[in-house]
N, C-alpha and C positions, 0 to 999 in steps of 0.2 A: 595850435591844433591838438596838442596833447591834452588840453584842458577843455575839450568840447562839452562834456557833461557839466563841468563847472560853469561854463558860459551859459548853457541852457538854464541851469538852476538860478543863476544870477539874473537872467532876463525874465524868468518867471516872477521874480519879486517886483518887476516894473509893471507887469500886466496881471495883477491879482484878479482872478475871476474873469479874465478876458482872453479869448482865443488870440494867439499870435503866431507868427512865423519868424524864422531866424535862418540866416545863411552866412557862410563865409565866402568872400569873393576877393579877387585881386584886381588892382587897378593897372593902368598901363605901365607903371614902374615896378610892378611885382609886389607892391605893398598889400598885405592882407587887410581887408576891411570887413567889419561886421555890419550886416543889414538886419534890421528887425522891424516888424510892423504889426499892428492890430487892425481890426476892421475899421473902416472910416467911410462916412457918407460920401457919395460921389460928388464931384464938382457941381456946384450950383444948388446943393441942398444942405440944410443944417441937419444935425443929428435928429432933432425933433421932427422935422419934415420927413426925413427918410424913414423914421420909425412909424410915422402915421400912415405911410404908403402901404396899401394892401393889395397891390396888383400881383401879376404873375411873377415879376422879377423884383429882386431885392434892390434897393437903392444904396446898398452898402458894398463897397469894394472889399473883398475878403483878404485876409492877411497874406496868404501865399502869393496871390496875384499882385499884391502891393510890393512884395519883395522882388518878384520877377520883373515887374515894370520899373521899379526903382533902380535895379541893377542895370537894366538896359538903358535907362535915361542917363545914368552916370557913367556909362561905358565900362562897367565892371563885368568880370567873368566869374560867375558863381562856380565854386568847387562842387561838383556833383556828389561828393561824399559827405558834404557838410550842409545839408538842408534839413530843416526841422519845422514841423507844425505841431502845435500843442494839442491839436485834435485832428480828426480825419477831415481832410479838405472837402469842399463841396464838389459836386460833379463838374461844375464849370472850372473850378481850380484844377481838378485832375486833367481835364482837357488841355488847359493852358500849360500845365506842368509838363505833360507829355509832348505837346507841340513845341515847347522850348527845348526839347531834346533830353529831358531828364527821365530817369526811371527808378531811382532809389530815393526814398524819403524816410527820415527819422520821424516818428510820430509819438507824441506823449500819451494821449488817451485814444486807443484804437477802437473804443466803443462809443465815442461821442463825435457827432458832426452837427453842423447847423441844421440839417434835415436828413431824412432817411435816404435821399438820393445820393448823398456823398458816401454813405456806408455801402449802398448797393453798387455804386460805381467801383469802390475799392475792391469789393468781393469779385466783381466781374473782371477787373483788370488784373488782380492777383491770379485768378483762375486761368486767365489767358496768357499769363507769363509776361505781361506788358510792364508791370511794375514790381518792385519789391519794397516791402515796408519793414522797417526796423523799429520795434517798440523801444523807445528811449525814455526812461523815467528819470 
């Protein structure tokens, strides 16, 4: 855990030019596990099919949500002090992040999100004192 920034920088090399999320979690035996994910097409769609979709909703599951769901599926407990997103999460990711009981997020680029709604949500949630964001480069 002392090497959090080193872990972030190492993970960045795996996701060059791709948004990703990263978290430290513990399993039932207390072993620390590293979770990381980039966006991925939802089940039943290829990347090409998901990119071709132009409806109201994206057919890509976002990185932070993938980390949250992966931890839950594997029975892992995410350490609330060690969650990172390479960019500002989407508004939906913020909702799920807060709903999962988290309030502090390390963010790499606080000026970039998939769309303007993520940035607006962050500003509103920060102003209301619901979340805290730590810019971590």
